[in-house]
C-alpha positions in Angstrom: 206.0 102.2 64.3 209.4 103.8 63.5 211.4 100.7 63.7 209.1 98.9 61.4 209.5 101.8 58.9 213.4 101.7 59.3 213.4 98.0 58.6 211.3 98.2 55.4 213.5 100.9 54.0 216.6 98.9 54.7 214.7 95.9 53.0 213.8 98.0 50.1 217.4 99.5 49.9 218.8 96.0 49.9 216.4 94.7 47.3 217.3 97.5 45.0 221.1 96.8 45.5 220.5 93.1 44.7 218.8 94.0 41.5 221.8 95.9 40.5 224.2 93.1 41.3 222.2 90.6 39.5 222.1 92.8 36.3 225.9 93.6 36.7 226.3 89.8 36.9 224.3 89.3 33.7 226.3 91.8 32.0 229.6 90.1 32.9 228.3 86.8 31.9 226.9 88.0 28.5 230.4 90.0 27.9 232.4 86.6 28.6 229.8 84.8 26.3 230.6 87.1 23.4 234.4 86.8 24.1 234.2 83.0 23.9 231.8 83.0 20.9 234.5 85.6 19.0 237.4 83.2 20.0 235.4 80.3 18.7 234.7 82.0 15.3 238.2 83.0 14.9 239.5 79.5 15.5 236.9 78.1 13.0 237.9 80.8 10.3 241.7 80.5 10.9 241.8 76.7 11.9 243.8 77.8 14.8 246.3 74.9 15.4 246.3 75.5 19.3 242.6 74.3 19.5 242.2 70.6 20.1 238.6 70.4 20.0 238.0 70.7 23.7 235.8 73.3 25.2 237.4 76.9 25.3 237.9 78.1 28.9 239.0 81.7 29.6 
């Protein structure tokens, strides 16, 4: 019985940590998307010569 309780506590702890990792990953992706969008907006406003029409990376 004690072993089952231990395993279920560990499982719950793992589940909570995974939830935090997923939300952290989502925040990073959102931040990256905002940065890319700002760069794209800047290129559209300034007519940046370095941009050749391909997708922006990094």
